[in-house]
Residue frames as a rotation matrix with the C-alpha (Angstrom) as fourth column:
MET 1
-0.365 0.167 0.916 278.28
-0.348 0.888 -0.300 123.74
-0.864 -0.428 -0.266 150.35
ASN 2
-0.356 0.204 -0.912 277.76
-0.913 0.134 0.386 121.45
0.201 0.970 0.139 147.40
ARG 3
0.756 0.651 0.068 275.80
-0.655 0.749 0.099 118.24
0.014 -0.119 0.993 147.01
GLY 4
0.736 -0.449 -0.507 277.93
0.237 0.872 -0.429 115.32
0.635 0.195 0.748 148.11
ASP 5
-0.133 -0.800 0.585 280.14
-0.490 -0.460 -0.741 117.33
0.862 -0.385 -0.331 150.48
LEU 6
0.490 0.171 -0.855 281.01
0.588 0.659 0.469 115.43
0.644 -0.732 0.223 153.66
PHE 7
-0.234 -0.602 0.764 281.93
-0.375 -0.669 -0.642 117.21
0.897 -0.437 -0.069 156.87
THR 8
-0.264 0.038 -0.964 282.25
0.755 0.630 -0.181 116.43
0.601 -0.775 -0.195 160.56
VAL 9
-0.064 0.305 0.950 280.40
-0.431 -0.867 0.250 118.34
0.900 -0.393 0.187 163.26
TYR 10
-0.907 -0.141 -0.397 280.14
0.302 0.440 -0.846 118.03
0.294 -0.887 -0.357 167.02
LEU 11
-0.095 0.942 0.322 276.58
-0.386 -0.333 0.860 117.85
0.918 -0.043 0.395 168.31
ASN 12
0.793 0.370 0.483 276.19
-0.549 0.094 0.830 117.70
0.262 -0.924 0.278 172.09
GLY 13
0.171 -0.855 0.490 279.81
-0.847 0.127 0.517 116.57
-0.504 -0.503 -0.702 172.35
VAL 14
0.256 -0.034 0.966 279.37
0.249 0.968 -0.031 113.72
-0.934 0.248 0.256 169.85
MET 15
-0.559 -0.526 -0.641 281.27
-0.518 -0.382 0.765 113.76
-0.648 0.760 -0.059 166.56
ILE 16
0.288 0.674 0.680 279.03
0.321 0.601 -0.732 112.98
-0.902 0.430 -0.043 163.56
THR 17
-0.870 -0.489 0.067 279.65
0.180 -0.189 0.965 112.95
-0.460 0.851 0.252 159.82
VAL 18
0.203 0.946 -0.254 277.09
0.099 -0.278 -0.956 114.74
-0.974 0.169 -0.150 157.66
CYS 19
-0.716 -0.333 0.613 276.58
0.618 0.106 0.779 114.65
-0.324 0.937 0.130 153.88
VAL 20
-0.470 0.554 -0.688 274.87
-0.498 -0.809 -0.311 117.40
-0.729 0.197 0.656 151.89
VAL 21
-0.341 0.464 0.818 272.04
0.630 0.758 -0.168 115.74
-0.698 0.458 -0.551 149.97
GLY 22
-0.148 0.319 0.936 270.71
0.878 -0.393 0.273 118.91
0.455 0.862 -0.222 148.37
THR 23
-0.830 -0.050 -0.556 269.74
0.339 -0.836 -0.431 122.54
-0.443 -0.546 0.711 148.84
TYR 24
-0.129 0.806 0.578 266.65
0.883 -0.173 0.437 124.64
0.452 0.566 -0.689 148.26
HIS 25
-0.887 -0.068 0.457 265.31
-0.076 -0.955 -0.288 128.12
0.456 -0.290 0.841 148.97
GLU 26
-0.655 0.663 -0.361 262.72
0.645 0.242 -0.725 128.35
-0.394 -0.708 -0.586 151.74
GLU 27
-0.202 0.664 0.720 259.50
0.889 -0.184 0.419 129.65
0.411 0.725 -0.553 150.22
TYR 28
0.735 0.665 -0.132 258.57
0.649 -0.635 0.418 132.29
0.194 -0.393 -0.899 152.80
THR 29
0.675 -0.524 -0.519 261.96
0.120 -0.616 0.779 133.68
-0.728 -0.588 -0.353 153.88
GLY 30
0.899 -0.366 -0.242 264.02
-0.325 -0.183 -0.928 133.01
0.295 0.912 -0.284 150.74
GLU 31
0.258 -0.830 0.494 266.73
-0.861 0.034 0.507 131.59
-0.438 -0.556 -0.706 152.98
GLU 32
0.074 -0.317 -0.946 268.88
-0.689 0.669 -0.278 128.87
0.721 0.672 -0.169 151.41
MET 33
0.515 0.198 0.834 268.37
-0.776 0.521 0.355 125.58
-0.364 -0.830 0.422 153.25
ALA 34
-0.489 -0.698 -0.524 270.44
-0.808 0.588 -0.029 122.39
0.328 0.409 -0.851 153.17
VAL 35
0.801 0.598 -0.036 269.11
-0.562 0.770 0.303 118.83
0.208 -0.222 0.952 153.23
LEU 36
-0.228 -0.954 0.193 271.59
-0.944 0.168 -0.283 116.77
0.237 -0.247 -0.939 155.26
ALA 37
0.744 0.341 -0.575 272.08
-0.203 0.935 0.292 113.08
0.637 -0.100 0.764 155.91
VAL 38
0.382 -0.611 0.693 273.89
-0.864 0.030 0.503 111.74
-0.328 -0.791 -0.517 158.95
VAL 39
0.557 -0.308 -0.772 276.51
-0.437 0.681 -0.587 109.20
0.706 0.664 0.244 157.84
SER 40
0.860 -0.349 0.372 278.17
-0.173 0.487 0.856 106.49
-0.480 -0.801 0.358 159.88
GLN 41
0.151 -0.902 -0.405 281.91
-0.957 -0.236 0.170 106.40
-0.249 0.362 -0.898 159.12
GLU 42
-0.491 -0.354 0.796 281.83
-0.302 0.926 0.226 102.60
-0.817 -0.129 -0.562 159.27
ASN 43
0.185 0.699 0.691 279.25
0.495 0.541 -0.680 102.47
-0.849 0.468 -0.245 156.47
ILE 44
0.433 -0.072 -0.898 280.82
-0.609 -0.758 -0.233 104.86
-0.664 0.648 -0.373 153.95
VAL 45
0.135 -0.351 0.927 281.50
0.609 0.767 0.202 103.13
-0.781 0.537 0.317 150.64
HIS 46
-0.061 -0.234 -0.970 283.17
-0.586 -0.778 0.224 104.82
-0.808 0.583 -0.089 147.68
ILE 47
0.056 0.214 0.975 281.88
0.581 0.788 -0.206 103.46
-0.812 0.578 -0.080 144.35
PRO 48
-0.917 -0.360 -0.171 282.75
0.059 -0.548 0.834 104.72
-0.394 0.755 0.525 140.85
LEU 49
-0.207 0.893 -0.400 279.70
-0.672 -0.427 -0.605 106.17
-0.711 0.143 0.688 139.11
THR 50
-0.324 0.033 -0.945 280.17
-0.881 0.354 0.315 103.74
0.346 0.934 -0.086 136.25
GLU 51
-0.883 -0.066 -0.464 279.46
0.052 0.970 -0.237 100.85
0.466 -0.234 -0.853 138.64
LEU 52
-0.755 0.623 0.205 276.25
-0.474 -0.302 -0.827 102.25
-0.453 -0.721 0.523 140.16
ASP 53
-0.079 0.761 -0.644 274.03
-0.957 0.124 0.263 100.77
0.280 0.637 0.718 137.45
ALA 54
-0.413 -0.136 -0.900 274.99
-0.096 0.990 -0.106 97.28
0.906 0.042 -0.422 138.59
LEU 55
-0.955 0.003 -0.298 274.01
0.294 0.174 -0.940 98.08
0.049 -0.985 -0.167 142.18
PHE 56
-0.367 0.843 -0.392 270.86
0.071 -0.395 -0.916 100.13
-0.927 -0.364 0.086 141.50
PRO 57
-0.699 0.155 0.698 269.19
0.714 0.216 0.667 99.23
-0.047 0.964 -0.262 138.20
ALA 58
-0.963 0.257 0.080 267.21
-0.238 -0.951 0.198 102.23
0.126 0.172 0.977 136.87
LYS 59
-0.279 0.925 -0.258 263.94
-0.192 0.209 0.959 100.28
0.941 0.317 0.119 136.87
LYS 60
-0.122 0.163 -0.979 264.19
0.771 0.637 0.010 99.52
0.625 -0.753 -0.203 140.60
TYR 61
-0.226 0.020 -0.974 264.24
0.831 -0.518 -0.203 103.04
-0.509 -0.855 0.101 142.05
LEU 62
0.455 0.386 0.802 263.05
0.699 -0.713 -0.052 106.57
0.552 0.585 -0.595 141.46
HIS 63
-0.535 -0.605 -0.589 264.64
0.832 -0.499 -0.243 109.87
-0.147 -0.620 0.770 142.47
């Protein structure tokens, strides 16, 4: 699993799309954990990286 990967899973019989936001190692067990975001298929937008500055000026957000 890599950051940005999208995949579809069935949860309680409902199909949902999930995006990998990041990963980290759990402090106590050392187990690798994934940070996931649930994505609505209707809201997915594909934008070239070169155009992101116009949408999210660097001074307006922090990561």
